[in-house]
C-alpha positions in Angstrom: -107.5 -57.0 -268.7 -109.8 -59.1 -270.8 -113.0 -60.6 -268.7 -115.9 -63.3 -269.8 -118.8 -64.3 -268.8 -119.5 -67.1 -266.7 -122.6 -68.1 -268.6 -122.2 -68.4 -271.7 -118.0 -68.0 -271.7 -118.5 -64.5 -274.2 -116.5 -61.4 -273.8 -116.9 -59.3 -271.4 -116.1 -55.1 -270.8 -115.3 -53.4 -268.2 -118.0 -50.8 -267.1 -116.9 -50.1 -264.1 -114.3 -50.4 -261.4 -114.4 -49.5 -257.5 -111.3 -49.1 -255.9 -111.0 -50.0 -252.5 -107.9 -49.6 -252.0 -105.1 -49.5 -254.1 -104.8 -53.4 -253.6 -108.4 -54.2 -254.1 -110.6 -53.1 -256.9 -113.5 -54.8 -257.2 -115.1 -54.9 -261.1 -118.2 -54.6 -262.5 -118.7 -55.7 -265.7 -121.0 -57.0 -268.6 -121.4 -59.6 -271.5 -120.6 -58.2 -275.2 -123.4 -61.0 -276.6 -126.7 -59.3 -276.0 -129.2 -62.4 -276.2 -126.7 -63.0 -272.7 -127.1 -59.3 -271.3 -125.8 -60.8 -268.0 -123.9 -58.9 -265.9 -120.8 -59.6 -262.6 -119.0 -58.3 -260.8 -115.2 -59.8 -260.0 -112.7 -58.9 -258.3 -108.9 -57.7 -258.1 -106.2 -57.9 -256.2 -102.9 -57.8 -255.3 -100.6 -60.9 -254.5 -96.8 -60.5 -253.8 -93.5 -59.3 -256.0 -92.1 -60.8 -258.2 -89.1 -58.2 -258.9 -89.2 -55.0 -256.8 -89.1 -51.3 -257.7 -86.1 -49.5 -258.4 -86.5 -46.7 -257.3 -84.4 -46.2 -253.8 -85.5 -45.5 -250.8 -83.2 -42.7 -251.0 -84.9 -41.5 -254.6 -88.2 -41.6 -252.2 -86.9 -39.9 -249.0 -86.0 -36.6 -252.3 -89.9 -36.5 -254.0 -91.4 -36.4 -250.9 -89.0 -33.3 -249.7 -90.1 -32.2 -252.5 -93.5 -32.3 -252.4 -92.9 -29.6 -248.7 -92.8 -26.0 -247.8 -89.7 -25.1 -248.0 -89.8 -24.2 -243.9 -89.8 -27.2 -243.5 -87.7 -28.7 -245.6 -85.2 -27.3 -243.8 -86.7 -28.2 -240.9 -86.7 -30.8 -242.2 -82.8 -30.6 -243.1 -81.0 -29.2 -239.3 -82.8 -32.7 -238.0 -80.7 -35.0 -240.9 -78.2 -32.3 -239.9 -78.6 -32.4 -236.6 -78.7 -36.5 -236.5 -74.8 -36.8 -238.2 
């Protein structure tokens, strides 16, 4: 990702990122032109989906269940079998 200085138009660098959430971050930027020296904060935000994820709900459920303890996995399996 490229950022540009609003004061002189030169390329800037992102010196730090403050992630506020999965959808929003603040980017701390600095102009690369030493004679300018401008620093600023830009925001980066999620807008919308162009193509949905290839991961299905069943794949996500499987990976989440693997993070459970063995006892919790057995309880989940018993609950699913009882729901049929």
